[in-house]
C-alpha positions in Angstrom: 33.6 -15.3 44.1 36.7 -15.9 46.4 38.6 -13.4 48.5 41.5 -13.7 46.1 39.3 -12.8 43.2 37.9 -9.8 45.0 41.4 -8.5 45.9 42.7 -8.9 42.3 39.7 -8.2 40.1 39.5 -4.7 38.6 36.3 -2.8 39.1 34.3 -3.1 35.9 30.8 -3.2 34.5 29.6 -5.8 37.0 31.9 -5.4 40.0 32.8 -2.8 42.6 34.5 -2.6 46.0 33.4 -0.3 48.8 34.7 0.4 52.3 32.5 -0.5 55.2 32.7 3.2 56.1 30.6 4.2 53.0 27.4 6.1 53.7 24.0 4.5 52.9 23.3 7.4 50.6 26.6 6.8 48.6 26.0 3.0 48.5 22.6 3.5 46.9 24.3 4.9 43.8 26.2 1.8 42.6 23.3 -0.4 43.6 20.9 1.6 41.4 23.5 1.8 38.6 24.0 -2.0 38.6 20.2 -2.7 38.7 19.6 -0.3 35.8 22.4 -2.0 33.7 23.6 -5.6 33.7 23.5 -6.3 37.4 26.7 -6.9 39.4 28.4 -7.6 42.7 29.5 -5.1 45.4 32.2 -6.3 47.9 31.8 -4.3 51.1 34.6 -4.3 53.6 37.4 -3.9 51.0 38.9 -0.5 50.4 38.2 0.5 46.8 41.4 2.5 46.8 44.1 0.1 48.0 42.1 -3.2 48.3 43.0 -3.7 51.9 40.6 -5.9 53.6 38.8 -4.1 56.5 36.1 -6.7 57.2 32.6 -6.0 58.5 32.4 -8.1 61.7 33.4 -5.3 64.0 30.7 -3.0 62.4 27.5 -4.9 63.1 25.2 -1.8 63.3 26.8 -0.3 60.2 26.5 -3.6 58.3 22.8 -3.8 59.1 22.4 -0.2 58.0 24.0 -0.9 54.6 21.8 -4.1 54.2 18.8 -1.8 54.4 20.0 0.5 51.6 18.3 -1.4 48.7 15.0 -1.1 50.6 15.3 2.4 52.2 17.4 4.4 49.7 16.4 2.9 46.3 13.1 3.7 44.5 11.7 1.2 43.8 13.5 -1.1 46.1 16.2 -3.4 44.6 15.8 -7.2 45.4 19.4 -8.0 46.2 20.8 -11.1 47.8 23.9 -11.1 50.1 26.4 -13.3 51.7 29.3 -13.1 54.2 32.6 -14.4 52.9 35.2 -15.5 55.5 38.5 -13.8 55.2 41.6 -12.6 57.1 41.6 -8.8 57.5 44.5 -6.4 57.2 45.3 -6.8 61.0 45.5 -10.6 60.6 42.2 -11.3 62.3 39.5 -13.7 61.1 36.7 -11.6 59.6 34.1 -11.4 56.8 33.4 -9.4 53.7 29.8 -8.6 52.8 29.1 -9.5 49.2 25.9 -7.9 47.7 24.5 -9.5 44.5 22.4 -7.0 42.5 20.3 -8.4 39.7 19.6 -6.6 36.4 16.2 -5.2 36.8 13.3 -4.8 34.4 12.4 -1.5 36.2 14.2 1.8 36.3 15.6 2.6 39.7 16.6 5.9 41.3 18.0 7.0 44.7 16.3 9.0 47.4 17.1 12.2 45.5 15.3 10.8 42.5 18.5 10.5 40.5 18.9 7.6 38.1 22.3 6.0 37.5 23.7 3.4 35.1 26.8 1.4 35.3 29.2 2.2 32.4 32.5 0.4 32.6 33.9 1.0 36.2 31.8 4.1 36.8 28.2 4.8 38.0 27.1 7.5 35.6 24.2 9.8 36.4 21.6 9.8 33.6 20.2 12.9 32.0 16.5 13.4 31.7 16.5 12.2 28.0 18.6 9.1 28.9 16.3 8.3 31.7 13.3 8.4 29.5 15.1 6.3 26.9 15.9 3.7 29.6 12.3 3.6 30.6 11.3 2.9 27.0 14.0 0.2 26.8 12.8 -1.5 30.0 9.2 -1.3 28.9 8.0 0.9 31.8 6.8 3.3 29.1 6.2 2.6 25.5 7.0 5.3 23.0 4.5 3.7 20.5 1.7 4.8 22.9 2.6 8.5 22.9 0.6 10.8 20.8 2.0 12.3 17.6 2.0 16.1 17.6 -0.1 17.5 14.8 -1.5 14.1 13.7 -5.2 13.8 13.1 -7.7 11.2 11.9 -7.2 12.5 8.4 -3.6 11.2 8.5 -4.9 7.6 8.9 -5.5 5.3 6.0 -8.8 3.7 6.9 -8.5 1.2 4.1 -5.4 -0.2 5.8 -7.3 -0.4 9.1 -10.2 -2.2 7.4 -7.8 -4.8 5.9 -6.4 -5.4 9.4 -9.7 -5.7 11.2 -10.9 -8.1 8.5 -7.8 -10.2 9.0 -8.3 -10.4 12.8 -12.0 -10.9 12.6 -13.1 -7.6 14.2 -16.7 -6.9 13.1 -17.2 -3.3 14.1 -16.1 -0.3 11.9 -12.5 0.7 11.4 -13.0 3.9 13.4 -14.5 2.0 16.3 -11.5 -0.3 16.3 -9.1 2.6 16.5 -11.0 4.2 19.4 -11.6 1.0 21.3 -8.3 -0.9 20.9 -4.6 -0.4 21.8 -5.1 3.3 22.4 -4.6 4.1 18.7 -6.9 7.1 19.1 -7.5 8.7 22.5 -9.2 11.8 23.8 -7.3 14.3 26.0 -8.7 16.4 28.8 -9.7 19.1 26.3 -11.8 16.7 24.3 -9.2 16.6 21.5 -8.5 13.4 19.6 -4.9 12.2 19.7 -3.3 9.7 17.4 -0.7 7.4 18.7 2.8 6.7 17.3 1.8 3.0 16.7 -1.3 4.1 14.8 0.7 6.4 12.4 3.4 3.8 11.9 1.0 1.0 11.1 -1.9 2.8 9.4 -0.6 6.2 8.4 -1.2 7.5 4.9 2.4 8.7 4.9 4.2 8.0 8.2 7.4 9.8 7.0 5.5 13.1 7.3 5.9 12.7 11.1 8.9 10.3 11.2 11.2 11.4 8.3 13.8 8.8 9.2 11.2 6.1 10.1 12.3 4.1 7.0 14.6 1.3 6.0 17.7 1.8 3.8 19.6 -0.9 2.0 23.3 -0.2 1.0 25.4 -2.7 -0.9 29.2 -2.3 -0.8 31.8 -3.9 -3.1 34.3 -5.7 -1.0 34.3 -6.3 2.8 34.8 -2.8 4.1 32.8 0.4 4.1 34.8 3.1 2.3 34.0 6.8 1.9 35.2 9.8 -0.2 37.2 9.1 -3.3 37.3 5.4 -2.4 33.5 5.1 -1.9 32.5 1.6 -2.8 28.7 1.8 -2.7 27.1 -0.1 -5.6 23.4 -0.1 -4.4 21.5 2.4 -2.3 17.8 1.9 -2.0 15.3 3.3 0.6 11.9 1.9 1.6 9.2 4.0 3.1 5.5 3.8 4.0 4.0 1.9 6.9 5.9 -0.7 8.8 4.1 -3.4 6.8 5.0 -1.7 3.5 8.7 -1.5 4.5 8.8 -5.1 5.7 7.4 -6.5 2.5 9.4 -4.3 0.2 12.7 -4.8 2.0 12.4 -8.6 2.2 11.4 -8.7 -1.5 14.4 -6.5 -2.5 16.9 -8.4 -0.4 15.8 -11.6 -2.1 17.0 -10.0 -5.4 20.4 -9.4 -3.8 21.0 -12.9 -2.3 23.0 -15.2 -4.5 21.9 -18.8 -4.9 24.0 -21.9 -5.9 22.1 -24.9 -7.3 23.3 -28.5 -7.5 21.8 -32.0 -8.0 20.8 -33.6 -4.7 20.6 -37.2 -3.6 17.0 -37.7 -4.8 17.7 -36.6 -8.3 16.3 -33.1 -7.7 18.1 -29.8 -7.8 18.9 -28.3 -4.4 19.6 -24.6 -4.0 22.0 -23.2 -1.4 21.7 -19.5 -0.5 24.2 -17.0 0.8 21.7 -16.2 3.5 18.7 -18.4 4.5 15.3 -17.1 3.7 14.1 -17.2 7.3 17.1 -15.3 8.5 16.5 -12.6 6.0 12.9 -12.3 6.9 13.4 -12.4 10.7 16.2 -9.8 10.7 14.1 -7.4 8.6 11.0 -7.9 10.8 13.1 -7.6 14.0 14.7 -4.4 12.8 11.3 -2.7 12.0 9.5 -4.2 15.0 12.0 -3.5 17.8 13.7 -0.3 16.7 13.5 2.7 19.1 11.3 5.0 17.1 11.8 7.8 19.5 15.4 8.0 18.1 14.6 10.1 15.1 18.0 11.1 13.7 18.6 7.9 11.6 16.9 5.1 9.9 17.3 1.4 9.9 20.3 0.6 7.6 21.0 -2.8 6.1 24.5 -3.1 4.8 25.5 -5.9 2.5 29.2 -6.7 2.1 30.9 -9.6 0.2 31.1 -11.7 3.3 28.3 -10.5 5.6 25.0 -8.6 6.2 24.9 -5.9 8.9 21.6 -4.7 10.3 21.8 -1.4 12.1 18.8 -0.4 14.1 18.3 2.6 16.4 18.1 1.6 20.0 19.8 -0.8 22.4 18.8 -4.4 23.1 15.5 -3.9 24.9 14.6 -4.7 28.5 16.5 -7.6 30.0 17.7 -9.0 26.6 21.4 -9.5 26.4 23.6 -11.1 23.7 24.1 -14.0 26.2 20.4 -14.7 26.6 18.9 -13.4 23.3 18.2 -16.8 21.9 15.7 -17.6 24.6 14.7 -14.3 26.1 11.9 -12.2 24.6 11.1 -8.5 25.2 9.0 -6.3 22.9 10.0 -2.7 22.8 6.9 -2.1 20.7 4.4 -4.8 21.7 1.5 -3.3 19.6 3.6 -3.3 16.4 4.8 -6.8 17.2 1.2 -8.0 17.6 0.2 -6.4 14.3 3.1 -8.2 12.4 2.2 -11.4 14.1 -1.3 -11.1 12.6 0.3 -10.9 9.2 2.4 -14.0 9.9 5.7 -12.1 10.0 6.1 -12.9 13.7 5.4 -16.6 14.1 5.8 -17.2 17.9 7.1 -14.5 20.2 10.6 -15.3 21.4 11.5 -18.0 18.9 12.9 -16.0 16.0 16.5 -15.5 17.1 16.9 -19.1 18.2 15.6 -20.3 14.8 17.9 -18.0 13.0 20.9 -19.4 14.9 19.8 -22.9 14.2 19.4 -22.1 10.5 23.0 -20.7 10.4 24.3 -23.7 12.4 22.7 -26.0 9.9 24.6 -24.2 7.1 27.9 -24.5 8.9 28.3 -20.7 9.6 29.0 -18.8 12.8 26.3 -17.2 14.9 24.9 -13.7 14.8 27.2 -11.2 16.4 26.0 -8.1 18.3 27.7 -4.7 18.8 26.3 -1.5 20.3 27.7 1.7 18.8 26.3 4.5 21.0 22.6 4.2 20.4 22.8 2.0 17.3 22.5 -1.8 17.6 24.5 -3.6 14.9 23.8 -7.3 14.2 26.0 -9.1 11.8 24.8 -12.1 9.8 27.7 -14.1 8.3 27.5 -15.2 4.7 26.9 -18.9 4.3 30.2 -20.3 2.8 30.2 -22.6 -0.2 28.9 -25.9 1.1 31.4 -28.7 1.0 28.5 -31.0 0.0 29.3 -29.9 -3.6 32.9 -31.0 -3.3 33.4 -33.6 -0.7 32.0 -37.1 -1.0 32.7 -37.9 2.6 30.7 -34.9 3.8 27.9 -35.9 1.4 27.8 -39.3 3.0 27.8 -37.7 6.4 24.9 -35.5 5.5 22.9 -38.4 4.1 23.6 -40.4 7.3 22.4 -37.4 9.4 19.2 -37.2 7.3 18.6 -40.9 7.7 18.9 -40.5 11.5 16.3 -37.8 11.5 13.9 -40.0 9.5 14.5 -42.9 11.9 13.7 -40.7 14.8 10.4 -39.5 13.1 9.4 -43.1 12.5 10.2 -44.0 16.1 8.0 -41.1 17.2 5.1 -42.4 15.0 5.4 -45.8 16.5 5.3 -44.3 20.0 2.1 -42.4 18.9 0.7 -45.7 17.6 0.6 -44.3 14.1 2.1 -45.6 10.8 3.7 -43.3 8.3 2.9 -44.2 4.8 5.6 -44.4 2.1 4.3 -41.1 0.6 4.6 -39.3 3.9 8.1 -40.7 4.5 9.0 -39.5 1.0 7.6 -36.0 1.8 9.7 -35.9 5.0 12.9 -37.0 3.1 12.4 -34.3 0.5 11.7 -31.6 3.1 14.8 -32.6 5.1 16.9 -32.1 1.9 15.2 -28.9 0.9 13.1 -27.1 3.6 11.9 -24.6 1.0 10.5 -27.2 -1.4 7.1 -26.3 -2.8 4.0 -28.4 -2.9 4.2 -28.6 -6.7 7.7 -29.9 -6.4 6.7 -32.4 -3.8 3.9 -33.6 -6.1 6.3 -34.1 -8.9 8.9 -36.1 -6.9 6.4 -38.1 -4.8 4.1 -38.8 -7.8 0.8 -37.8 -6.3 -1.4 -34.7 -6.8 -0.9 -31.4 -5.0 -4.2 -31.9 -3.2 -2.9 -35.3 -1.9 0.3 -33.5 -0.8 -1.7 -30.9 1.1 -3.8 -33.6 2.8 -0.7 -35.5 3.8 1.1 -32.4 5.1 -2.0 -31.4 7.1 -2.1 -34.9 8.7 1.6 -34.5 9.7 1.5 -30.8 10.7 2.4 -30.0 14.3 3.3 -33.7 14.8 6.2 -34.2 12.4 6.2 -31.0 10.5 6.1 -27.3 11.5 5.8 -24.4 9.1 8.2 -21.5 9.9 7.3 -18.1 8.4 4.4 -17.3 6.0 3.1 -19.6 3.2 5.1 -17.6 0.7 8.7 -17.2 1.8 8.7 -19.6 4.7 10.1 -23.1 5.1 9.3 -26.5 6.7 10.9 -27.8 9.9 11.0 -31.4 11.0 9.7 -32.1 14.5 11.7 -35.1 15.7 
């Protein structure tokens, strides 16, 4: 950042100017606010009123006092970095500006008075008690899923569901022992009373909506590209899914599949290829993310999935959790509800932590559509999935030739990889790879038909290539194959 930028840039979400005369107590407020939000820079030695450059060289003791603010006046301390920028002050003398760089923090910070602030636009806003607790949940300092549910008892737990899960993960003790000994699902308070956690009710409750009436998923389909109300209301489908999180995930994905349109055409290998308005993996991942990462402490609304003629919009209570931002979401992972995420991973709905968003973006890129877009409306995170436009492959011969050429390049890279591994890919395995490139959702029975070998042989060949040349994305039913080049 240059002196010219500092003088001309308006104060905003990530930038502030402060006079060298600011008190340590006052400076702690913007430092805490930036650390609790997106991070930012504070230029000290520049009047925040008229932007006149005061400099800091003539105030050595004051400058050192301000440099100690992140350590002495912030709780916990904020790990800033700083630099001195050379400048010419308002009197025409050579001087310096102190530039503090405050990183976004995974912790919640407060000042000496135990007041928490967050940067909102160009202001450092003091948080209420409820907002402070919410920020702690968002940053993972506290997990709402671990809190006890008022009025819930062991009788509200479906032990059959617990048994299914313990069998899946190979836990050999009883279902009740599992709840007592793992993840704090059932704990005992100081009075000797058993307490049932939020995660336990959401995952294993007989009827979770008894305690979380809006802990459900709602699908709304609109005619057209806008949401209209009143006399112009254009809702043509309105379906709600309740039950445990697993119940909702399965039912929602299954129903969305009935709403996605498919377009089938004859592919280059003489087999029919189906293009979808929304890729299967994207549908699954968005539903799982909505149920897995929503803020369940926000009880006034449910997850809403809105389908328009040109897009799907997933609205989930809660902000992006922790240090996740739209700019880093493809490669940054943070679980707001880690126990729920671990549960869904056991059921193969979460493949690898942190990979889902990047794979969704790659799926959309492969279909020639724009990326996901993110918008925060108060406490509701809205993620828009663009509809896959009609593929030009059906119309344009030049594009078809280009696609075939790209497929051939992938095959050549896989063969080169096999040579490097001192392996030889048989004709059958190359045929399997070609068919999967053209249709990642192809079934083993379809592969058997086109390759001309039995399904058992297809399975053996796939297992031989798994994790070397092929990777399964998603569950066996509903997932797809990905080529590892």
